[in-house]
Structure formats: C-alpha cells, structure tokens
N, C-alpha and C positions, 0 to 999 in steps of 0.2 A: 504493500500500500504506500502510495507516494505521500510525503509529508506536506503540510500546509506551507507553501512557499512564503506566504505573507507573515505567518507566525515565525518561521525560521528567519525571515529577513530582519526581524527586530532583535535577534540575538546579537550580542556584542563580542567582538574579538579584539585582541591587543596586538599591535605590531611588535615583533620580536626585537627589531633594531631600535625603533624610535619610541616605543611605549604608547603610541597613539591608539586610542580606542575608537573603533568604528562599528556601525551596525552592518551585518552581512549584506543587507539590501543595497548598501552603497556601492558594492562591487558590480551589481547588474543594473544600476539605474541608468548608466550612460553607455554601457557596452556589454557584449557577451562575455561570459566568464566560465572558466573551468576551476572548480574549487575541490581540492583533494584534502580529505580529512584523515591525517595520519594517526595511527593508533598509539605510537610512542616514538619520541624523537630518537631514542637510542636503539630502536629496533632495526636490525640489519635489513629486514624485509622492506621497511619503510624507506630506508636509505637507497635500496636498490630501485624501488618504485620511483623515488624522486629522481634518480639518475636517468631512468628510462624516460620519464616525463620531460626531462630537460632536452632530450633529443628532438622533441617536437615543439619546444618553446619558440624557436625562430619562426616556425610556420604559424603558430598561434599569434605571435606578435605582429607578423606581417598582415594578418587579417583582423587586427585590432581585437583580439580575444585575450582577456586578462587571465593569467595563470597564478593561482593562489594556493598556498599550502597552509593548512590549519592543524594545529596540534591540540591535544586534550589538556595540556598543562604547560607551565613555564619550564619545569625541570627538564634539562637537557636541550632546551631550544637554542641556547647560545652555542653549544658544541655543534649542533646540526647546522646552524647558520655559518659558523666559521669553517665547517667542513666543505662548504660549497657543493652540497649534494643536489641542490634544487635551484633551477634557473627561473625563479619567480619570487613573489612577495610572501613572506612568512608571518603567520599570526598564531596565537593560541586563544582558546575560548575563555571568556570570563567566568563561565559556569558550565559544568559538565552536563547540565540539562540540555544544552545544545545538541550534544551527541545523542542523548536519549530521544529528543524530538525528531531527530533524523533516522531513528530506528537502528542505531548502531549498538550492537549487543555487548554485554559484558560476559566473558567466559569465567571459568574458575581456573585455578592454577593447574589442576589435573588435565582439563580439556586443552589448555594452551600447550602443556608439555606433550600431550598425546599428538596434537596437531603438527608438532615438529617432525613427526615420523611420516606424515603424509607425503606422497610423491611430489606434490606441488611444492611443499616446503623444502624437501631434499634438493629438488632441482634449483630452487631459488637460492638455497644456501651455497650450492656449487657455483652458480653463476656469480653470486656476490663475492665469494672468495676469489674467483678468477679475476674479478675487477678490483681486488684489493680492498673490499669493503669489510667492515667489522661493526660491532655494536657495543653497547655498554648495558649496565644493569639499572640505570636510572629510570625512575618513573613508574607509571601504571602499567603493569604487565598484562592485565586481563581485559582491557578495553580493545575493541576493534573499531575500524573506521569505515571509510568509503569515499564517495565523491558525489558532487552535484554539478551538473552542467546546465547553465542557465542562460537564456537569451536576454538581450537587452529589454528591460521593462518587466522582467520577472516570470517569463514562461519557462517552466522546468522541463528541459529536454530529456534529461536522464538522471535517475536517482539510483546510485549503486551502493550496495551494502556488502561489506566483506563477510564471507562465510568462514574465514580463517585468517590467521595473521599474514600468510603469504599471498592471499587472494588480492587481485588488483584489476582495474579496468585498463584494457590494452590501449596503446597509443592509437591504433587504427580505429578502435571503437569510439574513442574521443573525437577524432577527426571526422568520422562518419556523422556524428550527431550534429556537427556544424557544417556538413556538406563539403568536407575537405578531404575525402578519402583519396582523391586523385593526387593531392599534394603529398600524401604519405608515400605513394608509389614513386613519385618523382624524387622524393628525398632518399628513398631506399636505393633507387637507381644511381643517383649522384654519389652516394656512399660507396656503392659497388664499383663505379667507374674510378673513384678516387683511390680505392684500395688497389684496383688493377694497375693504375698508373704508378702507385708506390712500388708494387711488385716488379713492374717493368724497369723502374729506375734502379732498384736493388740489383736486378739481373744484369743491367748494363754496367753497374759498378764492378760487379764480379768479373 
C-alpha cells in the first residue's frame, strides 16, 4: 500500500553537512526527485547501494532530477559523508516515525543475522568487498529502508520497501520511472567503449 505523499511531505529531515532542517515536500515542489532511505549509515549494503546510485547521478542531474539520501539517525552520517559513497545530498530524519509512515519495517537481531546468509546478501557482500567497501557497527541494526521516486508537484511514481538489508531498487528501474531507460543503455555502452579503449591502450603499451 502506497503511503500518503502529503503526510510524508510534512516530515522533517536535517542536512548532514549544514544542519539545515527541511520538510520532505521541499524536494519535489520544484523538480522531480529520487529519495533513497538508507537503513544504517555504517551498513556495507547501504554503502554499496549508494555507490551504485552514484553511477546514474550524472544522468539524473542532466534531467534536473534531484538525488537525495536519507538516513534513520545522525550516528555514522559524518563517516558516510566523508567516505564519499553517495553523489547526492545527504539528510537524516528528525523522527523515526518517518520510516514507519513509509512502511519500512523493523526486523529483530535474529532475522537480520539470518538474512546475511541469503544469496542476495552473499552476492552483495562479495561485490562490496571487491570494490573495497566495508562497514562499521554504529547505529540501528534492525531498521530497513527503501526509496520514493516523486514527480514535481508530489505525484508518487514508485514506493519501494526493502525486504532485507541487501535489497535495493536497481538503477535501471529508477531511470524507467522517469522515462530515462534509454539513457541507462547509452551510459552502459559508453562505459563499455571506455573500458575497451583502456584495454587497447594497455595492449599497445605492451
């Protein structure tokens, strides 16, 4: 069931860097926005998702779509910001009720630990380690998050709720909601050509 976007819009968030407090609706009053609600700043899965999201940040910016990351608490936000995992603006909620109103569940320690054994989690851990990512023990371990993709004016395009700590909304799905799936294909092709050119250069050097 989709949340009441008007009610969600009145919820307040605080900017990690400046401390400025805003209502969520301020993000979509003037432009489209992709808001990702991270479960915990020190979570490696969240840092991996943030890194993946940063890959499409240039596409979103080109089309005037704001990319926002929100956390459930202040603890660990400074380290997350300094780690430069996310190419967007970072905030944390003033009240955990924001996550509750969005339908983001709270697990218990046992279910969270069990979820680490899921294939999705194991794959994410392997990918994160390959990218040199790690995590820490700070913060709320049992909260999960999600995402809200909102059109200018307040039309909720997509409401995503995590089913586990490694669950995430793919870059392609995000771009699809804004009618930009072709941009994703172009970006992937450019990356492929860039890698091909790098390989060719290395071969020539040898």
